[in-house]
N, C-alpha and C positions, 0 to 999 in steps of 0.2 A: 504493500500500500504506500502511496506517495505521502509526502508531508502534508499536502492540502487535504488528502483523504483522511488523515488522522485528525485534522482540525474539524472536518465534518462530523466524524464519529464523536469527538469530544464535545462539540457544540450540541449535537442531538442528545447526548447523555446528560449534559448540563441542563438543558431545557426540559427534556422528557422526565427526568427524575424529580424536578421541581413540581411538575404538573401531577405526576403519579402520587408523590408523597403528600401534596396539598389536597388532593381530591380522592382518587380511587383507593389509595392505600391508607389514608389517614385513619379512618374509623377502625379497621381491623388492627392496625398497629397500636393505636391508643388503647384498644381493648386488651391487647396482649402485653404491652410494656408500660402503659400509663402515659400521662401527658408529658412528664419530665423525660421519660425514656424516649418518647417520640421526638421531642424537641432535640434531644441529643443525636438521634439517628438522622433527623432532617439536617441539622447543622453539619454533621460529619460528612454526609453525602454531598451537600451543597458545596462545602469547602473542597472536598476531594475532586469533584468534577470541575470546579472552577480552576483549581491548580492544574489539572490535566489539560484544560483548554488553554491556559496561559503557556504551559510548557510546549504544547503542540504548536501554538502560535509562534513562539520563539524559534522553534526548529524548522518551521516551514519556509520555503523560499519566498522572496518578495517579488511579485510579478510587476509588470508595467502598469501604471495607473490606467484605469478604464476611461478617464476623461481628464482634460487639463484643469488645474486648480489655480485660479487667479485671485487677485486681491478682492475683487467684488464678492466672490464666494466666501472668502475669509471674513469679510465684514458681516455678511449675512449670518454666517455660523457664529460669529462672536456675539452678535445681538441675541440670537436664539439661545445660546448657552447662558446668557444672563437671565433670560426668562426661565430656563430650566433650573437655574440655581435658586431663583426666587420660589419656584414651585417646590423644590426640594426642601428649602428651609421652612416654608409655610406649612408643608405637610407634616412637620414634626409637632405641630401644636393643634390640639383638639381635632385630631383626625379620626373619625368614626370607623374608618376602614382598618385601622391598626388593631391588632389583637388586644383584648382586655382579659385580665385574670379574675374570674369569679364574678363578673358583672357584665351586663349587656352594654353595647356601645352607646355613647351619648351622642345623639344626632342634633346638631344646632337647629334652631327654629328658622334660621335664614342662612343662605349660602353667602359667605363673605370672603373677600380676599382671594386666595388661591382656589378655594372651593367654589367660588363663582365662575372661575375659568373651567374647572373640571373637578369632579368628585374623586378623581384619582391623581392628585398632583404629584405624588411620589413616583407612581408608575410612568406618568408622562414625562417627568424629569429624566428618568433613565432612558426612556424611548427617544427623547430629543437628543440626549447625549449620544446614543447609538447612531441616529440619523445624521447628526452633525459630523461624527467621525467617519462615517461612510462618505459623506460629501467631500471632505477635505483630504481624505487618504483612501482613494478608491482602488486599493490593491486587493487581490482576491482574499487573502487570509484575513484582512481587516473587515472586509465586507461580510465574511462568514461569522466572525466573532461578534461584530457590532450588530449584525442581523439577528443573531441569537439573543442578544440583550433586548433588542426591539421586540422580537417575538414573545419572549418571556414576559416583558412588561405589559404589552398591549393585550395579548391573549390572556395573561394572568389577571389583568384588571377586569376583563369581561367575565372570566370564570369566577372571580371574587364576587361580582354582582350576583351571579346565579346562586352562589353559596349563601350569601347574605339574605337573598330573597327567600331561600328555603328555611333559614334559621330564624330570621326576624322579619317575616313578610311585611307586616304593617309598617314597622319602623323604617325598613330599608326602602320600600316602595315610596314612602313619603319623602325620603331623602332624594331618591331618584327623580321624583316629580319637581324638586326644587333645583336640581343640578343637571349636569350632562356628562356623559362619558367622553365625548369629543370636546376638545377645548373650544371655548367661546360660544358653543351652541346654545346653552341656557341663557347667556347674555343676549345673544341675537334674538332669541325667542321671547325675551322679556321676563323669563322666570328668575333671573338673577341680575345683579347690577355690578358693573366693574368698579373696583375701588376697595377701600377699607382693608388694606393688606396687613397693616400692623407693622411695628418697627422690627419685630423679630424676622418676619418674612423678607422685608426689604433690606435691612442691614445684614441679616444673616446670609441672604442670597448674594449680596454684594461681596461679602467676605469669602464665601465659598467660590464665587466666580473668579475673584482676583487670586485667591490662593491656588485653586486648581489649575488655572491657566499659567500662573507663575511656575508651579512645580512641573509643568509639562516639559520644559526644556531640560532640566536635570534628569527627569524620568524617561523621556522619549528621545531627547537629543535635538529637538527643534522647538522654537518658541510658538506659543499659541495666544489667542486673545489679544488684548491691547499690547501685551509685551512684545508681540511680533513687530510692532512699529516703534516702540519706545526704548527697547533694549539695544 
């Protein structure tokens, strides 16, 4: 098997095991080993398949870019990554999609800030990250790995909605009625209003954006974000 073939295998294992453990295998495993045991298995498998994918990525050859990447595309990606960073920071506060221990999720009466944009801000932050990396580094191995992240994020968000609908049907359907899966759809439809992000989302997102793009050069060997033009 070629180096690119191993990336495909690792990427499928990474995404597939997440879906299997989160849905089809969750109930029987929890029944067999308990919640803590399941969490340990889930974390171990997720970490192992992620490391496998990273190692396969490093070992694979770097192919020619599928399209040219100019400054205009870099500017677009830099702005989109700022939005993704704000979504990620905002998703850490009062997110009803995050797991809670021993209590049902608390759903806000109104969708504000990042939740007005989408009810899955964390998932969309990761998906935008993947799409941006495909856009500015369109080599085959990166398209596979970043595509796996996008698939896991967006399909996972949809499956999360289905799970929440079955576990807390009235609660989650009410939240779905006030929000949207796709970004900005609820705002466009008049179900939510853009704004009221809060300092944590805006300042936290700015810090994440600046730090992640600054670390890109020592980690990957080339500058990203605004550092591409000021360093």
